[in-house]
VOBA-336210 format. One record per residue (C-alpha): residue in one letter; y, x, z; residue number from 1. Coordinates in steps of 0.2 Angstrom, whole numbers, plus 2048, in hexadecimal, padded with zeros to 3 digits. Layout:
('A',(Y,X,Z),NUM)
...
END
This chain:
('X',(762,815,8A6),1)
('X',(766,824,8A4),2)
('X',(76D,826,891),3)
('X',(766,832,888),4)
('X',(76F,844,885),5)
('X',(777,845,873),6)
('X',(781,83F,867),7)
('X',(779,830,864),8)
('X',(77D,820,85B),9)
('X',(77F,80D,864),10)
('X',(76D,80D,85E),11)
('X',(768,81D,86B),12)
('X',(766,828,859),13)
('X',(76F,839,859),14)
('X',(77E,83A,84E),15)
('X',(77B,846,83F),16)
('X',(78D,849,83D),17)
('X',(795,852,84A),18)
('X',(7A8,855,843),19)
('X',(7B5,854,833),20)
('X',(7C1,862,831),21)
('X',(7D1,85F,826),22)
('X',(7DC,86C,81B),23)
('X',(7EB,865,817),24)
('X',(7F5,870,80A),25)
('X',(805,864,807),26)
('X',(811,86D,7F7),27)
('X',(821,866,7F2),28)
('X',(81A,853,7F2),29)
('X',(80A,856,7EF),30)
('X',(7F9,85B,7FA),31)
('X',(7E9,861,7FA),32)
('X',(7DE,85D,804),33)
('X',(7CC,865,808),34)
('X',(7C2,85A,813),35)
('X',(7B3,863,81D),36)
('X',(7A2,855,823),37)
('X',(799,860,830),38)
('X',(788,85E,833),39)
('X',(777,860,83D),40)
('X',(768,85A,842),41)
('X',(760,85B,850),42)
('X',(752,84F,851),43)
('X',(740,856,84C),44)
('X',(73E,84C,83C),45)
('X',(749,850,829),46)
('X',(758,841,828),47)
('X',(760,838,81D),48)
('X',(771,835,823),49)
('X',(77F,82A,81D),50)
('X',(792,82C,820),51)
('X',(79D,81B,81A),52)
('X',(7B1,823,81B),53)
('X',(7C0,819,812),54)
('X',(7CC,826,808),55)
('X',(7DD,824,7FE),56)
('X',(7DC,819,7ED),57)
('X',(7E7,826,7E6),58)
('X',(7DB,837,7EB),59)
('X',(7D7,83E,7DF),60)
('X',(7C4,846,7E6),61)
('X',(7C1,854,7D7),62)
('X',(7B4,861,7E1),63)
('X',(7A6,85F,7EF),64)
('X',(798,86D,7F5),65)
('X',(78D,86E,801),66)
('X',(78A,87D,80C),67)
('X',(776,87E,813),68)
('X',(773,889,822),69)
('X',(781,896,819),70)
('X',(77D,893,804),71)
('X',(78B,88B,7FD),72)
('X',(783,87D,7F0),73)
('X',(791,874,7E4),74)
('X',(78F,863,7DE),75)
('X',(791,85D,7CC),76)
('X',(799,84D,7C4),77)
('X',(78D,842,7BB),78)
('X',(78C,831,7B6),79)
('X',(787,826,7C8),80)
('X',(776,81E,7C3),81)
('X',(771,832,7BD),82)
('X',(778,83A,7CE),83)
('X',(770,82B,7D7),84)
('X',(75E,830,7D0),85)
('X',(75F,841,7D0),86)
('X',(762,840,7E5),87)
('X',(756,836,7E5),88)
('X',(749,83E,7DA),89)
('X',(750,84C,7E4),90)
('X',(74B,849,7F7),91)
('X',(73B,83F,7F1),92)
('X',(736,852,7EB),93)
('X',(73C,85B,7FD),94)
('X',(74B,85F,7F7),95)
('X',(75B,85E,800),96)
('X',(767,854,7F6),97)
('X',(778,851,7FB),98)
('X',(784,83E,7F1),99)
('X',(795,83C,7F2),100)
('X',(79B,82C,7E9),101)
('X',(7AA,820,7EC),102)
('X',(7A6,80F,7ED),103)
('X',(7A1,806,7DC),104)
('X',(7AF,7F8,7E4),105)
('X',(7BC,801,7EA),106)
('X',(7C3,80F,7E8),107)
('X',(7C8,811,7FC),108)
('X',(7B6,813,7FF),109)
('X',(7AA,823,800),110)
('X',(799,826,803),111)
('X',(790,836,805),112)
('X',(77E,836,809),113)
('X',(775,846,810),114)
('X',(765,84A,80B),115)
('X',(755,84F,813),116)
('X',(75A,859,81F),117)
('X',(74F,861,828),118)
('X',(74F,865,83C),119)
('X',(759,86F,841),120)
('X',(761,873,832),121)
('X',(779,872,831),122)
('X',(780,86C,823),123)
('X',(794,86E,81E),124)
('X',(79B,863,810),125)
('X',(7AA,863,809),126)
('X',(7B4,859,7FE),127)
('X',(7C3,85E,7F6),128)
('X',(7D4,850,7EB),129)
('X',(7E5,850,7E8),130)
('X',(7F1,845,7E9),131)
('X',(803,83D,7E6),132)
('X',(80B,83C,7F6),133)
('X',(817,82A,7F6),134)
('X',(828,829,7FC),135)
('X',(82C,820,809),136)
('X',(83F,817,80A),137)
('X',(845,823,815),138)
('X',(840,833,809),139)
('X',(832,839,812),140)
('X',(824,83A,809),141)
('X',(816,833,812),142)
('X',(804,83B,814),143)
('X',(7F3,82F,81A),144)
('X',(7E1,837,81F),145)
('X',(7D9,825,821),146)
('X',(7D0,825,834),147)
('X',(7CD,815,832),148)
('X',(7C0,809,828),149)
('X',(7C0,7F7,82D),150)
('X',(7B5,7E8,82A),151)
('X',(7B5,7E2,818),152)
('X',(7B1,7D0,813),153)
('X',(7A3,7CF,809),154)
('X',(7A1,7C0,7FF),155)
('X',(790,7B9,7F8),156)
('X',(787,7C1,7EE),157)
('X',(791,7D0,7EE),158)
('X',(784,7E1,7E9),159)
('X',(77B,7EA,7F5),160)
('X',(77B,7FB,7F2),161)
('X',(78F,7FA,7F3),162)
('X',(796,807,802),163)
('X',(79D,7FA,80A),164)
('X',(78E,7F1,80B),165)
('X',(784,7FD,814),166)
('X',(781,7F6,828),167)
('X',(787,807,82F),168)
('X',(789,808,844),169)
('X',(799,803,84B),170)
('X',(79E,80B,85D),171)
('X',(7AC,80B,869),172)
('X',(7B9,816,865),173)
('X',(7B3,822,877),174)
('X',(7A3,823,86E),175)
('X',(7A5,829,85C),176)
('X',(79B,837,85F),177)
('X',(7A6,844,853),178)
('X',(7B3,84B,852),179)
('X',(7C4,84D,848),180)
('X',(7CF,85C,846),181)
('X',(7DE,860,836),182)
('X',(7EA,870,834),183)
('X',(7F6,86D,826),184)
('X',(801,879,81F),185)
('X',(811,86F,814),186)
('X',(81C,87A,80A),187)
('X',(82E,874,7FD),188)
('X',(83E,87E,7F6),189)
('X',(848,872,7FF),190)
('X',(843,877,810),191)
('X',(839,86B,81E),192)
('X',(844,862,82A),193)
('X',(839,85A,834),194)
('X',(824,852,833),195)
('X',(820,844,83F),196)
('X',(811,83B,844),197)
('X',(809,82D,84C),198)
('X',(7FA,839,853),199)
('X',(7FD,846,85F),200)
('X',(803,858,854),201)
('X',(802,868,85A),202)
('X',(814,86E,85B),203)
('X',(81B,874,848),204)
('X',(81B,886,844),205)
('X',(826,889,837),206)
('X',(827,89B,82C),207)
('X',(833,8A2,827),208)
('X',(843,89F,82E),209)
('X',(849,892,81C),210)
('X',(83C,884,825),211)
('X',(834,883,810),212)
('X',(823,886,81A),213)
('X',(81A,87E,82A),214)
('X',(80A,87C,831),215)
('X',(804,86E,83D),216)
('X',(7F3,866,843),217)
('X',(7F0,858,84B),218)
('X',(7ED,859,860),219)
('X',(7DC,85D,865),220)
('X',(7D3,84C,869),221)
('X',(7D8,840,85B),222)
('X',(7CB,830,85C),223)
('X',(7CE,827,84D),224)
('X',(7D7,816,855),225)
('X',(7E4,81A,845),226)
('X',(7E8,821,835),227)
('X',(7ED,833,835),228)
('X',(7FD,833,82F),229)
('X',(80C,83F,82D),230)
('X',(81E,83C,828),231)
('X',(827,84B,81D),232)
('X',(839,84F,81D),233)
('X',(83F,85A,80E),234)
('X',(851,861,812),235)
('X',(859,85B,803),236)
('X',(858,84C,7F9),237)
('X',(84A,84B,7EA),238)
('X',(84E,851,7DB),239)
('X',(845,84E,7C9),240)
('X',(83B,85D,7C3),241)
('X',(82E,860,7B8),242)
('X',(81B,86A,7BB),243)
('X',(812,873,7AD),244)
('X',(800,879,7B3),245)
('X',(7F5,883,7A6),246)
('X',(7E4,87B,7A2),247)
('X',(7D2,883,7A1),248)
('X',(7D1,889,78A),249)
('X',(7C1,88B,78C),250)
('X',(7BC,877,78D),251)
('X',(7BB,86C,77C),252)
('X',(7CB,868,772),253)
('X',(7CD,857,776),254)
('X',(7CC,85A,789),255)
('X',(7D7,853,793),256)
('X',(7D5,866,7A1),257)
('X',(7D7,873,78F),258)
('X',(7E8,86F,78B),259)
('X',(7F8,872,79A),260)
('X',(7FC,862,7A2),261)
('X',(80D,85D,7A9),262)
('X',(815,853,7BA),263)
('X',(826,84A,7B8),264)
('X',(82D,847,7C5),265)
('X',(83C,83D,7C3),266)
('X',(84A,82E,7D1),267)
('X',(852,827,7C4),268)
('X',(863,820,7CB),269)
('X',(865,80E,7C9),270)
('X',(873,804,7D2),271)
('X',(872,7F6,7DB),272)
('X',(875,7E7,7D5),273)
('X',(883,7DC,7DB),274)
('X',(881,7CF,7DC),275)
('X',(86D,7CF,7DC),276)
('X',(863,7C2,7D0),277)
('X',(863,7B1,7DA),278)
('X',(856,7AB,7CF),279)
('X',(841,7B1,7D3),280)
('X',(835,7A5,7D6),281)
('X',(82D,7B0,7E6),282)
('X',(81B,7A9,7EB),283)
('X',(815,7B0,7FE),284)
('X',(801,7B3,7FF),285)
('X',(7FE,7B7,812),286)
('X',(7EC,7BC,81A),287)
('X',(7E8,7B0,829),288)
('X',(7D6,7B6,829),289)
('X',(7CF,7BA,83A),290)
('X',(7D4,7CC,83A),291)
('X',(7E6,7C6,838),292)
('X',(7E4,7C4,84B),293)
('X',(7E3,7D4,84E),294)
('X',(7F2,7E0,853),295)
('X',(7FB,7EC,845),296)
('X',(7F4,7F9,853),297)
('X',(7EB,7FF,861),298)
('X',(7FC,807,86A),299)
('X',(802,7FE,87B),300)
('X',(80B,7EB,878),301)
('X',(807,7EC,864),302)
('X',(80D,7DC,85B),303)
('X',(7FD,7D0,855),304)
('X',(7FD,7CF,841),305)
('X',(7FE,7BE,83E),306)
('X',(80E,7BE,84A),307)
('X',(817,7CB,841),308)
('X',(810,7C5,830),309)
('X',(81A,7B5,838),310)
('X',(828,7BB,83B),311)
('X',(82A,7C6,828),312)
('X',(826,7B3,822),313)
('X',(837,7AC,82C),314)
('X',(842,7BD,825),315)
('X',(83C,7BB,815),316)
('X',(841,7A8,816),317)
('X',(851,7AA,81C),318)
('X',(856,7B9,811),319)
('X',(852,7AF,7FF),320)
('X',(85E,7A8,7F2),321)
('X',(863,79A,7F0),322)
('X',(85D,793,7E0),323)
('X',(84C,79B,7DF),324)
('X',(83B,792,7E3),325)
('X',(82E,799,7ED),326)
('X',(81E,793,7F6),327)
('X',(812,79B,805),328)
('X',(800,799,802),329)
('X',(7F4,79D,810),330)
('X',(7E4,7A6,80E),331)
('X',(7D2,7AB,815),332)
('X',(7C1,7A3,812),333)
('X',(7CD,794,80B),334)
('X',(7DF,795,807),335)
('X',(7EE,789,80B),336)
('X',(7FD,784,800),337)
('X',(80D,781,80A),338)
('X',(812,777,7FD),339)
('X',(809,76F,7EA),340)
('X',(811,778,7E0),341)
('X',(823,788,7E3),342)
('X',(832,77D,7E9),343)
('X',(844,77E,7E6),344)
('X',(84A,78C,7F7),345)
('X',(855,77F,800),346)
('X',(85B,779,812),347)
('X',(84B,76B,811),348)
('X',(83D,775,80A),349)
('X',(841,787,815),350)
('X',(844,77A,825),351)
('X',(830,774,821),352)
('X',(82A,786,81C),353)
('X',(82E,78C,82B),354)
('X',(827,77E,839),355)
('X',(818,783,82F),356)
('X',(819,794,831),357)
('X',(81A,790,842),358)
('X',(80A,789,843),359)
('X',(801,799,83B),360)
('X',(7F3,79D,840),361)
('X',(7E6,7AC,83C),362)
('X',(7D8,7A1,83C),363)
('X',(7D3,79E,828),364)
('X',(7C4,7AC,829),365)
('X',(7BD,7B8,81F),366)
('X',(7C8,7C2,80F),367)
('X',(7C7,7B7,802),368)
('X',(7D8,7BC,7F7),369)
('X',(7D2,7BA,7E3),370)
('X',(7D0,7A7,7E4),371)
('X',(7E1,7A5,7EB),372)
('X',(7E7,7B0,7DE),373)
('X',(7E0,7A5,7D0),374)
('X',(7E7,795,7D6),375)
('X',(7FA,79F,7D7),376)
('X',(7F9,7A4,7C5),377)
('X',(7F3,794,7C1),378)
('X',(804,78A,7C8),379)
('X',(814,783,7BB),380)
('X',(81D,78E,7B4),381)
('X',(831,78D,7B9),382)
('X',(83E,793,7AC),383)
('X',(846,7A0,7B0),384)
('X',(841,7A6,7C0),385)
('X',(831,7B1,7BC),386)
('X',(824,7B3,7C9),387)
('X',(825,7BE,7D9),388)
('X',(814,7BE,7E3),389)
('X',(814,7C6,7F5),390)
('X',(803,7CA,7FF),391)
('X',(800,7CF,80C),392)
('X',(7EF,7D3,816),393)
('X',(7E6,7DF,81F),394)
('X',(7DC,7E3,80F),395)
('X',(7CD,7E2,815),396)
('X',(7C1,7DB,805),397)
('X',(7B4,7E1,7FC),398)
('X',(7B9,7D9,7EA),399)
('X',(7C7,7E4,7E9),400)
('X',(7C5,7E9,7D5),401)
('X',(7C2,7D7,7D0),402)
('X',(7D1,7CF,7DA),403)
('X',(7DD,7E0,7D1),404)
('X',(7D7,7DB,7BE),405)
('X',(7DC,7C7,7C5),406)
('X',(7ED,7CF,7C8),407)
('X',(7ED,7DA,7B9),408)
('X',(7E9,7CD,7AD),409)
('X',(7F7,7C3,7B2),410)
('X',(804,7D1,7B4),411)
('X',(80D,7CD,7A6),412)
('X',(811,7BC,7AF),413)
('X',(81A,7C5,7BF),414)
('X',(81D,7D2,7CC),415)
('X',(812,7D5,7DC),416)
('X',(815,7DF,7ED),417)
('X',(80B,7DE,7F8),418)
('X',(808,7E6,809),419)
('X',(7F8,7EE,813),420)
('X',(7F9,7E5,825),421)
('X',(7F3,7F4,831),422)
('X',(7E7,801,834),423)
('X',(7D9,803,828),424)
('X',(7E1,7F7,81A),425)
('X',(7DA,7F9,808),426)
('X',(7E4,806,800),427)
('X',(7DA,800,7F0),428)
('X',(7DE,7EF,7F2),429)
('X',(7F1,7F1,7F6),430)
('X',(7F6,7FF,7EB),431)
('X',(7EB,7F4,7DE),432)
('X',(7F2,7E8,7DA),433)
('X',(803,7EF,7DF),434)
('X',(803,7FA,7D1),435)
('X',(7FB,7EF,7C4),436)
('X',(809,7E3,7C2),437)
('X',(819,7EC,7C5),438)
('X',(81C,7EA,7D5),439)
('X',(81D,7F6,7E7),440)
('X',(810,7FA,7F5),441)
('X',(812,7FC,807),442)
('X',(806,800,818),443)
('X',(80A,7FC,826),444)
('X',(805,806,834),445)
('X',(808,80A,847),446)
('X',(819,807,84B),447)
('X',(821,7FF,83C),448)
('X',(827,7F0,83B),449)
('X',(821,7E5,82A),450)
('X',(832,7DD,82A),451)
('X',(83D,7E9,826),452)
('X',(82E,7F0,816),453)
('X',(82C,7DD,80F),454)
('X',(83F,7DA,810),455)
('X',(841,7EB,806),456)
('X',(836,7E5,7FA),457)
('X',(840,7D3,7FA),458)
('X',(84F,7DD,7F8),459)
('X',(847,7E7,7E6),460)
('X',(83E,7D7,7E0),461)
('X',(853,7CF,7E0),462)
('X',(856,7DD,7D8),463)
('X',(859,7DC,7C2),464)
('X',(847,7E4,7BA),465)
('X',(84D,7F4,7B1),466)
('X',(84B,7F3,79F),467)
('X',(845,7FD,790),468)
('X',(83D,80A,796),469)
('X',(83A,818,78D),470)
('X',(832,82B,791),471)
('X',(838,83A,784),472)
('X',(834,84A,780),473)
('X',(83F,859,779),474)
('X',(832,867,776),475)
('X',(833,872,76B),476)
('X',(828,873,75A),477)
('X',(818,873,75B),478)
('X',(817,86C,76B),479)
('X',(815,85A,772),480)
('X',(813,84E,77E),481)
('X',(804,841,781),482)
('X',(808,834,790),483)
('X',(7F8,834,79B),484)
('X',(7FE,827,7A5),485)
('X',(803,816,7A4),486)
('X',(812,80F,79D),487)
('X',(820,80B,7A6),488)
('X',(826,7FD,7A4),489)
('X',(82F,7FB,7BA),490)
('X',(837,806,7C1),491)
('X',(842,802,7D4),492)
('X',(851,806,7DA),493)
('X',(84C,815,7E7),494)
('X',(83B,816,7DF),495)
('X',(832,829,7D9),496)
('X',(82D,829,7CA),497)
('X',(81E,834,7C2),498)
('X',(815,836,7B2),499)
('X',(809,844,7AC),500)
('X',(808,847,79C),501)
('X',(7FE,853,78F),502)
('X',(805,861,788),503)
('X',(7FD,864,775),504)
('X',(801,873,768),505)
('X',(808,885,76B),506)
('X',(812,88A,77B),507)
('X',(81E,894,777),508)
('X',(823,8A5,77F),509)
('X',(82A,8A3,792),510)
('X',(83D,8A2,78F),511)
('X',(83B,88E,787),512)
('X',(83F,880,78F),513)
('X',(83D,86E,78D),514)
('X',(845,85C,78F),515)
('X',(83D,84B,795),516)
('X',(848,83D,796),517)
('X',(846,82D,79F),518)
('X',(851,81C,797),519)
('X',(854,80D,79D),520)
('X',(860,7FE,79C),521)
('X',(864,7F4,7AA),522)
('X',(871,7E7,7AA),523)
('X',(874,7EC,798),524)
('X',(87A,7FC,79B),525)
('X',(86E,80A,794),526)
('X',(86A,819,7A1),527)
('X',(860,82A,79F),528)
('X',(85B,838,7AB),529)
('X',(855,849,7A1),530)
('X',(84B,857,7AC),531)
('X',(84C,869,79F),532)
('X',(83E,872,7A6),533)
('X',(836,883,7A4),534)
('X',(824,882,799),535)
('X',(81D,891,7A1),536)
('X',(80C,886,7A6),537)
('X',(808,88B,7B8),538)
('X',(7F7,893,7BD),539)
('X',(7F1,885,7CD),540)
('X',(7DB,88B,7CE),541)
('X',(7DB,879,7D4),542)
('X',(7E4,870,7C5),543)
('X',(7EC,865,7D0),544)
('X',(7F6,85D,7C4),545)
('X',(7E5,85A,7B6),546)
('X',(7DF,853,7C3),547)
('X',(7F0,849,7C9),548)
('X',(7EE,844,7B6),549)
('X',(7DC,83D,7B2),550)
('X',(7DB,834,7C4),551)
('X',(7EC,82C,7BE),552)
('X',(7E3,829,7AD),553)
('X',(7D5,820,7B6),554)
('X',(7DD,815,7C2),555)
('X',(7E3,80E,7B1),556)
('X',(7D1,80E,7A8),557)
('X',(7C6,80B,7BA),558)
('X',(7C5,7FC,7C0),559)
('X',(7B2,7FC,7C9),560)
('X',(7A2,7FE,7C6),561)
('X',(79C,7EC,7BD),562)
('X',(7B1,7E7,7B7),563)
('X',(7B5,7F7,7AD),564)
('X',(7B3,7F0,799),565)
('X',(7A5,7F8,791),566)
('X',(7B4,804,786),567)
('X',(7BE,80A,796),568)
('X',(7AE,80F,7A0),569)
('X',(7AD,81A,791),570)
('X',(7BC,823,793),571)
('X',(7BC,822,7A5),572)
('X',(7AB,82C,7A6),573)
('X',(7B3,837,799),574)
('X',(7C1,83B,7A3),575)
('X',(7B7,83C,7B3),576)
('X',(7A9,849,7B1),577)
('X',(7B7,852,7A3),578)
('X',(7C4,855,7B1),579)
('X',(7B8,852,7C1),580)
('X',(7C3,848,7C9),581)
('X',(7B7,83A,7CF),582)
('X',(7B7,825,7CB),583)
('X',(7AB,815,7CE),584)
('X',(7A2,81D,7BD),585)
('X',(79E,82D,7C6),586)
('X',(794,835,7D6),587)
('X',(794,848,7DB),588)
('X',(781,84C,7E0),589)
('X',(77D,85F,7E4),590)
('X',(76C,864,7E7),591)
('X',(764,873,7F1),592)
('X',(751,878,7E6),593)
('X',(74F,885,7F1),594)
('X',(74C,87E,800),595)
('X',(736,87A,7FC),596)
('X',(732,871,80E),597)
('X',(728,863,80A),598)
('X',(72E,852,815),599)
('X',(722,84E,822),600)
('X',(721,83C,81E),601)
('X',(733,830,81C),602)
('X',(741,836,81F),603)
('X',(74D,82D,82D),604)
('X',(75C,825,82B),605)
('X',(76A,829,836),606)
('X',(77C,820,82E),607)
('X',(788,828,838),608)
('X',(793,81A,840),609)
('X',(7A7,816,840),610)
('X',(7B3,811,84D),611)
('X',(7B8,801,84F),612)
('X',(7C9,7FD,856),613)
('X',(7CE,7F2,864),614)
('X',(7D2,7E2,85F),615)
('X',(7C4,7E2,84F),616)
('X',(7B9,7D4,84C),617)
('X',(7A6,7D8,84A),618)
('X',(7A5,7C7,841),619)
('X',(7AE,7CF,833),620)
('X',(7A2,7DC,832),621)
('X',(793,7D4,82B),622)
('X',(793,7CF,81A),623)
('X',(794,7BB,819),624)
('X',(786,7B4,80E),625)
('X',(789,7A2,80D),626)
('X',(792,79C,7FD),627)
('X',(7A5,79A,7FC),628)
('X',(7AF,78F,806),629)
('X',(7B8,783,7FC),630)
('X',(7CB,784,7FB),631)
('X',(7D5,779,807),632)
('X',(7E1,777,7FA),633)
('X',(7DE,779,7EA),634)
('X',(7F0,774,7E0),635)
('X',(7ED,773,7CD),636)
('X',(7FE,770,7C4),637)
('X',(7FD,763,7BD),638)
('X',(7FC,762,7A7),639)
('X',(809,75A,7A0),640)
('X',(813,76A,7A8),641)
('X',(810,77D,7A1),642)
('X',(808,789,7A7),643)
('X',(80F,79B,7AC),644)
('X',(815,7A5,79D),645)
('X',(80D,7B3,799),646)
('X',(81E,7BB,796),647)
('X',(828,7BF,7A5),648)
('X',(839,7BB,79F),649)
('X',(835,7AB,794),650)
('X',(83E,79E,791),651)
('X',(838,78E,792),652)
('X',(83E,77A,790),653)
('X',(837,772,79C),654)
('X',(844,76E,7AC),655)
('X',(83A,766,7BD),656)
('X',(841,758,7C1),657)
('X',(84F,756,7D0),658)
('X',(846,74B,7D9),659)
('X',(843,757,7EA),660)
('X',(836,74D,7F5),661)
('X',(833,759,804),662)
('X',(841,74F,811),663)
('X',(84A,75B,81F),664)
('X',(83C,75C,82B),665)
('X',(84A,765,83A),666)
('X',(83D,769,847),667)
('X',(844,76E,85A),668)
('X',(83B,77A,85D),669)
('X',(839,781,84F),670)
('X',(846,791,855),671)
('X',(83E,794,864),672)
('X',(834,79B,855),673)
('X',(83B,7AC,85F),674)
('X',(82E,7BC,863),675)
('X',(830,7C0,874),676)
('X',(844,7BE,878),677)
('X',(848,7C7,866),678)
('X',(85D,7BF,864),679)
('X',(85B,7C8,854),680)
('X',(84B,7BC,84D),681)
('X',(855,7AD,857),682)
('X',(866,7AD,850),683)
('X',(85C,7AF,83D),684)
('X',(852,7A4,840),685)
('X',(860,797,841),686)
('X',(868,79C,831),687)
('X',(868,78F,823),688)
('X',(862,78F,813),689)
('X',(876,793,80A),690)
('X',(876,7A1,818),691)
('X',(883,798,823),692)
('X',(880,795,836),693)
('X',(883,783,83E),694)
('X',(88F,785,850),695)
('X',(883,781,85D),696)
('X',(879,782,86E),697)
('X',(86D,78C,864),698)
('X',(879,798,85D),699)
('X',(882,79A,86E),700)
('X',(874,7A1,876),701)
('X',(86D,7AC,866),702)
('X',(880,7B5,868),703)
('X',(87F,7B5,87A),704)
('X',(88D,7A8,881),705)
('X',(890,799,882),706)
('X',(896,78C,878),707)
('X',(8A5,788,87F),708)
('X',(8AE,79B,87E),709)
('X',(8A7,799,86D),710)
('X',(8B2,78B,869),711)
('X',(8C0,790,873),712)
('X',(8C3,79D,86C),713)
('X',(8C2,795,857),714)
('X',(8D4,79F,852),715)
('X',(8D5,78F,845),716)
('X',(8D5,77C,849),717)
('X',(8CC,76F,83D),718)
('X',(8C4,77E,836),719)
('X',(8B0,77A,830),720)
('X',(8A9,782,83F),721)
('X',(89B,788,835),722)
('X',(8A5,795,82D),723)
('X',(8A9,79B,841),724)
('X',(897,798,845),725)
('X',(893,7A7,838),726)
('X',(8A0,7B4,837),727)
('X',(89C,7B4,84A),728)
('X',(888,7B5,845),729)
('X',(88D,7C2,836),730)
('X',(895,7CB,840),731)
('X',(88A,7CC,852),732)
('X',(87B,7D1,843),733)
('X',(888,7E1,83E),734)
('X',(88C,7E4,853),735)
('X',(87A,7E2,85D),736)
('X',(86C,7E5,84D),737)
('X',(870,7F2,842),738)
('X',(863,7F9,846),739)
('X',(858,7ED,83C),740)
('X',(867,7EA,82F),741)
('X',(858,7EF,821),742)
('X',(850,7DC,82A),743)
('X',(85E,7D0,828),744)
('X',(86A,7D9,818),745)
('X',(865,7CD,80C),746)
('X',(866,7BD,818),747)
('X',(879,7C7,81D),748)
('X',(880,7C8,80C),749)
('X',(87A,7B8,808),750)
('X',(885,7B0,818),751)
('X',(893,7BD,812),752)
('X',(894,7B2,801),753)
('X',(894,7A2,80A),754)
('X',(8A2,7A8,814),755)
('X',(8AD,7AD,806),756)
('X',(8AC,79D,7FB),757)
('X',(8AE,793,80C),758)
('X',(8B7,79B,819),759)
('X',(8C1,7A0,808),760)
('X',(8D4,7A3,80E),761)
('X',(8D2,7A4,822),762)
('X',(8C2,7AE,81F),763)
('X',(8CD,7BF,827),764)
('X',(8D3,7B7,836),765)
('X',(8C3,7B1,83C),766)
('X',(8BC,7C3,838),767)
('X',(8CB,7C9,843),768)
('X',(8C9,7BA,852),769)
('X',(8B8,7BE,851),770)
('X',(8B8,7D0,852),771)
('X',(8C3,7CF,862),772)
('X',(8B5,7C2,86C),773)
('X',(8A6,7CD,866),774)
('X',(8AE,7DC,86C),775)
('X',(8A8,7E3,85C),776)
('X',(8AC,7F6,855),777)
('X',(8A4,7EE,844),778)
('X',(8B1,7F0,832),779)
('X',(8B5,7E1,830),780)
('X',(8B4,7E8,81C),781)
('X',(8A0,7E1,820),782)
('X',(8A6,7D1,818),783)
('X',(8AA,7D6,806),784)
('X',(8A0,7DA,7FB),785)
END
């Protein structure tokens, strides 16, 4: 059979989308993006084309325009229902019409409709957006152009008019009938050190000897097998700054766009707490849906998501402090909890948890996260142990706003740290739940390791909370600042803080300056960060700061088309339309009324295909119409026990009884949970809950030595062999696992504390002997805090 020529879907229908071209401009830590979708109708009938695509949820989309056969048509941002009515009326009257909307259920999915594309007609649709770039732990700024939209698990009864419910064709990567190009220009007064990407790039072209500007482009042939990610490293450490942008005086007096807007960025120098807190209830909510059986990325020998998750749980369990409480939940269409309630962290409970981690599989069906979250929030409150929730998921859900709303309604009870696993994880879900619950969000793609990012979040959760956070302004008389960002209640060490404000009143002469002060209390000490800045607003034709300020406001108020309260919806519509930034309640619509050719018969519908990655599961691309699965372990606390307090630090008289119902369940096969021949994971698997190691054959194997040689080198007779074993293990970690230090730093601290307490005066003798036995060059000072 001869395959028809041209660009076709899997149903052998021509595809009107030919290419996507992206122009990216990054200035310091803000990105401006212009993306153009090029359509052409090669058929003999008029078409209506639909294209569903991913977008980072931090993107402030502010412009949409169409160029039809050389004529430009600017779109207008309208109430979503009105925009839909105008679009339908236009195409029914024979006009060309174009619609761009954010999905009603998730901020990171958009749909573009092209209505009445006549035979032979060419259309270029351009959308523009701005966004803040997140700061990575190593100082890099991260820009991601989402190229992967994974199938989302649909709940029964979910609205059929959601973009996520559209039956868009799915094709293999090699058959994708449109191309992607990207050109990026990066500029910074600090100088650009380097630019990295998992995608092939053209050679970097620096503009000038000072390397303050550079250009790079995506190599030809990108196949949508991964998100396009750029990591930008500047030459100097990021410094606090304030940028003031001019408004548009001709707007209404109460309009956000009328007055100047300020963007303030702080990098608080919060000291590291010594020692970190040992209290807390740590609950790990792990995705075990079928999609977790897929690889972390399309790269060769990429680890399966579920295996990476299991390895991560081992590291987390080993790094927890003695005295805390913990539990692990797995979820899919149903959910399972390791323990009926969070249990005290001990050798017995840790071993039981590790045994169950070993048995974990991606076998719980779809992705329903709301039910287990509700079960966790119904759980018992443990006095003196605030809840710290860690959520790991590939983010393939449709009820995003419902989940965010649930987390936000319980935000006074806990902090939430979220992790998006693999390409295409929902940025709306992952960022949203962390933002409303005072935590942090991370995304793991390509060759990145979930383990290091999870342990960094655990380290943050163990740090004492920064309190009494306030922001004050010192401005000339007649000028005031109105905050547009939500009040900051949580700041973490090493984290950037960005806030937006509207400056109202009389702008003073050019030489005038203002000052903004960030104050907070940490471990009883008061800290201040001050930034002085010129008050003369700068002109920006794109109103970048105003758009970002509007987006910050919308993220706080807009909880989706169905979930937003009526009062908040009024504010969302006002800010969205006045600032031109799209929301779940608004949509861009453009109509070409000059086209008066009548439509001959009904429009032919063409859904633009999207790629499917190898390892993805087609069953997840269908909406499940059955009733909700019942939870497999719906644990409810006894009536006599208190529910979680609504105050993060509430003190209650309730005390747990001292009985530990979990008997030791030592499984000799437990320590075979080693991925490959990874001696590091094997060594960590052998550590006990209190931080020590036992001296045995398993430890000797992990160290790559014989037990006889280890015993012969013991420098002091009749000493506790665990002290000798633990010194050797810590020294081995520093000698052989330095590149993975961020993954074992917390458990190493626990081990050193144990050694200092138990070895006492002979610690220096054991350390000296261990250095000689391992032939290590590590400084023995690692055994002191």
